[in-house]
C-alpha positions in Angstrom: 0.0 -0.1 -0.2 1.5 3.3 -1.1 1.0 6.8 0.6 -1.5 7.9 -2.1 -3.8 4.9 -1.4 -3.7 5.9 2.2 -4.5 9.2 1.6 -7.6 8.2 -0.5 -8.8 5.9 2.3 -8.1 8.7 4.8 -10.3 10.9 3.0 -13.1 8.3 2.9 -12.7 7.7 6.6 -12.7 11.3 7.5 -16.2 11.9 5.6 -17.5 9.2 7.5 -16.2 10.4 11.0 -17.5 13.8 10.0 -20.9 12.3 9.3 -20.8 10.9 12.9 -20.1 14.4 14.1 -23.3 15.6 12.2 -25.1 13.2 13.7 -23.8 13.8 17.3 -24.4 17.5 17.0 -28.2 17.0 15.8 -28.9 14.4 18.7 -27.6 16.6 21.5 -30.5 18.6 23.0 -31.5 20.3 26.2 -33.4 17.2 27.3 -30.4 14.9 27.0 -27.5 17.1 27.6 -26.7 15.5 31.0 -26.0 12.2 29.0 -23.6 13.9 26.7 -21.7 16.5 28.8 -19.9 14.1 30.6 -18.3 12.7 27.4 -15.1 14.9 27.5 -14.3 13.4 30.7 -14.8 9.8 29.6 -11.4 8.2 30.5 -12.0 4.8 28.6 -12.9 6.3 25.3 -10.1 8.9 26.0 -7.5 6.3 26.6 -8.2 4.5 23.3 -8.5 7.5 21.2 -5.5 9.0 22.7 -3.5 5.8 22.3 -4.4 5.5 18.5 -3.2 9.2 18.1 0.2 8.4 20.0 0.5 5.5 17.6 -0.2 7.9 14.6 2.6 9.9 16.0 5.1 7.5 15.9 6.2 7.5 12.3 6.4 11.3 12.5 8.6 11.2 15.3 10.8 8.4 14.1 13.0 10.9 11.7 13.8 13.2 14.5 14.6 11.0 17.6 18.0 9.4 18.3 18.5 5.8 16.8 18.7 4.4 20.4 15.2 5.7 21.1 13.5 4.2 18.0 12.8 0.9 19.6 11.2 2.6 22.8 8.7 4.7 20.7 5.7 2.1 20.8 6.3 1.2 24.7 6.5 4.8 25.3 3.1 5.2 23.6 1.8 2.5 25.7 3.2 4.3 28.9 1.9 7.7 28.1 -1.7 6.3 27.6 -1.7 4.6 31.1 -0.3 7.6 32.5 -2.6 9.9 30.9 -5.5 7.4 32.0 -4.6 7.9 35.7 -3.4 11.4 35.7 -5.3 13.6 33.2 -8.6 14.9 33.4 -10.8 15.4 30.4 -8.9 12.8 28.6 -11.2 12.3 25.8 -11.4 16.0 25.1 -7.7 16.2 25.1 -7.5 13.1 22.6 -10.1 14.5 20.3 -7.8 17.8 20.1 -5.0 15.5 19.4 -7.2 13.9 16.6 -8.1 17.1 15.2 -4.5 18.4 15.0 -3.1 15.2 13.3 -6.0 15.2 10.9 -5.5 18.9 9.8 -1.9 18.3 9.5 -2.1 15.1 7.3 -4.9 16.4 5.4 -3.3 19.6 4.5 -0.1 17.8 3.5 -2.1 15.4 1.5 -4.1 17.7 -0.4 -1.0 19.8 -1.5 0.9 16.6 -2.4 -1.8 14.9 -4.3 -3.2 18.0 -5.8 -6.9 17.7 -4.4 -9.3 19.8 -6.2 -10.3 23.0 -4.4 -7.4 23.0 -2.1 -7.7 26.3 -0.9 -11.4 25.6 0.4 -10.1 22.3 2.0 -7.0 24.0 3.5 -9.3 26.5 5.2 -11.5 23.8 6.7 -8.6 21.9 7.8 -7.1 25.0 9.6 -10.4 25.5 11.3 -10.3 22.0 12.6 -6.7 22.1 13.7 -7.1 25.3 15.4 -10.0 23.9 17.3 -8.0 21.0 18.2 -5.3 23.2 19.7 -8.0 24.7 21.8 -9.5 21.3 22.9 -5.9 20.2 23.8 -4.9 23.2 25.9 -8.3 23.9 27.4 -10.2 20.7 27.4 -13.3 21.9 29.2 -14.1 23.9 25.9 -15.4 20.7 24.3 -17.8 20.3 27.1 -18.9 24.0 26.7 -19.2 23.4 22.8 -21.4 20.3 23.6 -23.5 22.5 25.9 -23.8 25.4 23.5 -24.8 22.9 20.8 -27.6 21.6 23.2 -28.9 25.1 23.8 -28.4 27.3 20.7 -30.1 26.2 17.5 -28.0 28.3 15.3 -24.7 27.0 17.1 -26.0 23.5 16.4 -26.7 23.8 12.8 -23.5 25.8 12.0 -21.6 23.1 13.6 -23.4 20.3 11.6 -23.3 22.5 8.4 -19.6 22.9 8.8 -18.8 19.1 9.5 -21.3 18.2 6.8 -19.4 20.4 4.1 -16.0 19.0 5.4 -17.3 15.4 5.4 -18.9 15.7 1.8 -15.8 17.5 0.5 -13.7 14.6 1.9 -16.1 11.9 0.5 -16.2 13.5 -2.8 -12.4 14.3 -2.9 -11.6 10.6 -1.9 -14.0 9.2 -4.8 -12.6 11.4 -7.3 -9.0 10.3 -6.4 -10.2 6.7 -6.4 -11.8 6.9 -9.7 -9.1 8.9 -11.3 -6.2 6.7 -10.0 -3.6 9.5 -10.3 -2.3 12.1 -8.0 -3.0 15.0 -10.1 
């Protein structure tokens, strides 16, 4: 499997995940907010997502770490996931922030490398996702506040759903176009 095939599959997966975010934002209401506002503090979902994000970071860390440290990257990812489980609050929110940052970086890099159509629009969408990931990582309680705002404000709910619907449709259509064309240009 080469990098271009991985990028095509990542576009399709990002479109599906964006669809889930749209579904989630439309499901959150004032009547069921108590069920959803505890999600950012969920340690079990957070440790799984956080561990997957740490695994995603290993190939990016390999070129910049010392050669003696390379065999330690995977065990360190496991150790940091366990340490995070026991010592971090809002673990799921931090993991979502990390996922948003990693996704934005990867999608931006891929869109320029493989000449994805309408790259400027896609770049702006990725920057919005990446910047929100920075906020969720640095101030993880903001994800809880966003969930509360989505539950209370119809305008905020529909703007969030529309953004992720547009992002998801863009990712799905770009992934399909790249799959059909078969070339990176």
